[in-house]
Each structure stands twice: as structure tokens, then as C-alpha cells.
C-alpha positions in Angstrom: -35.2 7.1 -46.7 -37.3 3.8 -45.1 -35.7 1.3 -46.7 -32.2 2.4 -46.6 -29.5 -0.3 -46.2 -27.0 -0.3 -43.6 -24.2 -0.2 -46.1 -25.5 3.1 -47.7 -26.1 4.4 -44.0 -22.6 3.3 -43.3 -20.9 4.9 -46.5 -23.3 7.9 -46.0 -22.5 9.0 -42.3 -19.4 6.8 -40.8 -16.4 9.5 -41.4 -18.1 12.4 -40.5 -19.8 10.8 -37.3 -16.4 9.5 -36.6 -14.6 13.0 -36.6 -17.5 14.0 -34.1 -16.8 11.3 -31.4 -13.1 11.7 -31.9 -13.2 15.0 -31.2 -14.7 14.4 -27.8 -13.7 10.9 -26.9 -10.0 11.8 -28.0 -9.6 7.4 -28.4 -10.0 6.4 -32.1 -11.0 2.8 -31.1 -13.6 4.2 -28.7 -14.9 6.8 -31.3 -15.0 3.9 -33.8 -17.5 1.8 -31.3 -19.7 4.5 -30.4 -20.1 5.5 -34.3 -20.5 1.6 -35.2 -23.3 1.6 -32.5 -25.0 4.8 -33.1 -25.4 3.7 -36.8 -26.9 0.3 -36.0 -29.2 2.4 -33.3 -30.4 4.8 -36.0 -30.8 1.9 -39.1 -32.9 -0.1 -36.6 -34.8 3.2 -36.0 -35.3 3.9 -39.5 -36.5 0.2 -40.5 -39.0 0.6 -37.9 -40.4 3.9 -38.6 -39.8 6.8 -41.3 -37.1 9.4 -39.5 -37.6 13.3 -40.8 -34.1 14.1 -40.3 -32.2 11.0 -39.7 -28.5 13.1 -39.8 -29.6 15.3 -37.0 -30.9 11.8 -35.1 -27.9 10.0 -35.7 -25.8 13.2 -33.9 -28.3 13.0 -31.2 -27.7 9.3 -30.8 -23.8 9.6 -30.9 -23.6 12.4 -28.5 -25.4 10.7 -26.0 -23.4 7.6 -26.3 -20.1 9.6 -26.2 -21.7 11.3 -23.1 -22.6 8.2 -21.2 -18.7 7.4 -22.2 -17.2 10.4 -20.9 -19.2 10.1 -17.6 -18.4 6.7 -17.1 -14.8 7.4 -17.9 -15.0 10.5 -15.1 -16.2 8.0 -12.6 -13.8 5.3 -13.5 -10.9 8.3 -13.1 -12.4 9.4 -10.0 -12.2 5.9 -8.4 -8.8 5.5 -10.0 -7.5 8.8 -8.3 -9.1 7.6 -4.9 -7.3 4.4 -5.0 -4.0 6.0 -5.9 -4.2 8.3 -3.7 -5.1 5.8 -0.4 -1.9 3.7 -1.9 0.2 7.2 -1.8 -1.4 7.5 1.8 -0.5 3.9 2.5 3.3 4.3 1.1 3.9 7.5 2.9 2.9 6.2 6.1 5.3 2.9 5.3 8.2 5.2 4.5 7.8 7.3 7.5 7.0 4.2 9.9 10.8 3.1 8.5 12.7 6.2 8.6 11.3 6.4 12.4 12.5 2.6 13.1 15.1 2.6 15.6 16.1 -0.9 15.9 18.2 -0.3 19.1 14.6 1.0 20.8 12.7 -1.7 18.8 14.5 -4.4 21.0 15.3 -2.4 24.0 12.4 -3.7 26.0 12.7 -7.3 24.7 16.4 -6.9 25.7 15.8 -5.7 29.1 13.1 -8.4 29.8 15.5 -11.5 28.6 18.5 -9.5 31.1 15.6 -9.7 34.1 14.8 -13.4 33.3 18.4 -14.0 33.0 19.1 -12.6 36.2 16.4 -13.9 37.9 17.4 -17.1 37.4 20.8 -17.0 38.8 21.5 -17.9 42.6 20.6 -14.9 44.8 24.0 -14.3 45.7 25.4 -14.5 42.5 22.4 -12.0 41.4 23.2 -9.8 43.9 27.5 -9.6 43.0 26.8 -9.0 39.8 23.9 -6.5 40.1 26.3 -4.7 42.9 29.3 -5.0 40.3 27.5 -4.1 37.1 24.7 -1.6 38.4 26.0 -0.4 41.5 29.5 0.4 40.6 31.2 -1.2 43.3 34.7 -2.5 42.9 35.3 -6.0 43.4 37.3 -5.5 46.8 34.0 -3.8 48.1 31.5 -6.6 47.4 34.3 -9.3 48.8 34.5 -7.3 52.0 30.4 -7.1 52.2 29.9 -10.7 51.5 33.0 -11.8 53.2 34.7 -13.8 50.4 37.2 -13.4 48.5 37.9 -11.2 45.6 38.7 -14.4 43.2 34.6 -15.9 44.3 33.3 -12.3 43.4 35.1 -12.2 40.0 34.1 -16.0 39.7 30.3 -14.8 40.2 30.1 -12.0 37.8 32.1 -14.2 35.2 29.2 -16.7 35.8 26.4 -14.3 35.1 28.2 -12.5 32.3 28.5 -16.1 30.6 25.1 -17.0 30.9 23.5 -13.4 29.5 25.7 -13.7 26.4 24.6 -16.8 25.9 21.1 -15.5 26.5 21.5 -12.4 24.3 23.7 -14.1 21.6 20.8 -13.2 18.9 21.1 -9.4 20.0 24.8 -9.1 20.6 
């Protein structure tokens, strides 16, 4: 069988080899490629040297090619699963972070800093009057008595402070 033509080899063992390969790789196109490669390799070996049992040699070549393919697929699937798991973990982290996100808390420190800077920019008396009114819960009359000014002047200082705060906090209101 040393001088066998490739077409003869193909016609003799292609269908049987394809059924064998397909039963393991479960993909017709891959099985066809494996069988074609195996038949070519067998044909080359048979051209170089007389083979005692070419069908067994073909089966061995095909088995090794199918094993290589399946091992490669196992590695590919494993890598794919690792990537999918990494993506899933990242996605879950983003979901939980977004669920835990509270816009009020996110901007609270920023707002406090703007208020502090705005109040620090006010004249001392205006700042103190505002703080007594809003944070110390003193009445306009009490503040007027403490500073020796009219209630209208106290209201002016409070209004001035509120106007500036509204202006500085316009993006948050």
C-alpha cells in the first residue's frame, strides 16, 4: 500500500474517520479539519514507508489530534470562565456600590466645606449673628440685645448670609 493515491485513501477512510472524530469533538467542521489533517499525515507517512496497519495508524493520529483539540478547548473554556467570573465579580461590585450610594451622604462633606468657607468669608459680626440664629437657635430679639442693634439689622445680617449661601450652594439646592 506504499503507492496509494490520496484520493483512494480519502475515499477509503474519510466517512468512518469523520464519524469517530465527530463523536468526540461534537463539532462537524472541527471534525472535518481533524480528519483531513490526519489523512494527509497518514498519506505522507505511507509515501515514506510501508505501514503494516494504516487504519490503526490513522486512528492513532486522529485520536491524538482530537485529544489535542479537546485539551486546548478545556484550557480555553477554563480561561473563559475565569474571565467571566472576573467580569461577574466586577459587575456585582459596581451594583452593590451603586445600591449603597446615597447622594445626600456623597455631597454632605462637600456642602459642609462650602458652608464653612462661605461663613468664613462673611464679616465677623454677620457670621456670628447668622450662627447664633441658625445654629444657636437664638431669637432675633435675643441677638439684637446681645449686639445692641435693632432687630431689623439682625434680619439684614441673616438675610445677607442666606443670600450668599444660596448663591454658593445653587448646584446642590
